[in-house]
C-alpha positions in Angstrom: 9.0 -9.4 -1.3 7.3 -10.4 2.0 6.1 -6.9 2.4 4.4 -6.9 -0.9 2.7 -10.2 -0.1 1.4 -8.8 3.2 0.1 -5.7 1.6 -1.7 -7.6 -1.1 -3.2 -9.9 1.5 -4.4 -6.9 3.6 -5.7 -5.2 0.4 -7.8 -8.3 -0.6 -9.2 -8.5 3.0 -10.2 -4.8 2.8 -11.8 -5.3 -0.6 -13.9 -8.3 0.7 -14.8 -6.4 3.9 -16.0 -3.4 1.9 -18.0 -5.7 -0.4 -19.6 -7.5 2.6 -20.7 -4.3 4.2 -22.1 -2.8 1.0 -22.8 -5.5 -1.6 -24.5 -3.3 -4.1 -24.1 -4.5 -7.7 -21.9 -7.3 -8.8 -19.4 -4.8 -10.3 -18.9 -3.1 -6.9 -16.1 -5.5 -6.0 -14.2 -4.4 -9.1 -14.6 -0.8 -8.2 -13.4 -1.4 -4.6 -10.5 -3.5 -5.9 -9.3 -0.9 -8.3 -9.4 1.9 -5.8 -7.7 0.0 -3.0 -5.0 -1.6 -5.2 -4.2 1.8 -6.8 -3.9 3.3 -3.3 -1.7 0.4 -2.2 0.6 0.8 -5.2 0.9 4.6 -4.6 1.7 3.9 -1.0 4.4 1.5 -1.9 6.0 4.0 -4.3 5.8 6.9 -2.0 6.8 4.9 1.0 10.0 3.6 -0.6 11.0 7.1 -1.7 10.4 8.6 1.7 12.3 5.8 3.5 15.3 6.1 1.1 15.3 9.9 1.6 15.2 9.7 5.4 17.8 6.9 5.6 20.1 8.8 3.3 19.9 11.9 5.5 20.5 9.9 8.7 23.4 8.0 7.2 25.0 11.2 6.1 24.6 12.8 9.5 26.3 9.8 11.1 29.5 10.0 9.0 32.6 11.5 10.5 34.3 14.3 8.6 
């Protein structure tokens, strides 16, 4: 839960930083928000899968026969 809050906070900071550097149109912030939030969501999904896979392999290696 805390990890999700931290990732959302960092994502919002990145969106605002991108918009501050390149203000463009008023819809640019929606474009930046959609791209960054999609990437954050994909990172969460893939990251959880990779961590579970690696931890599963390490736990199996540590078991005694």
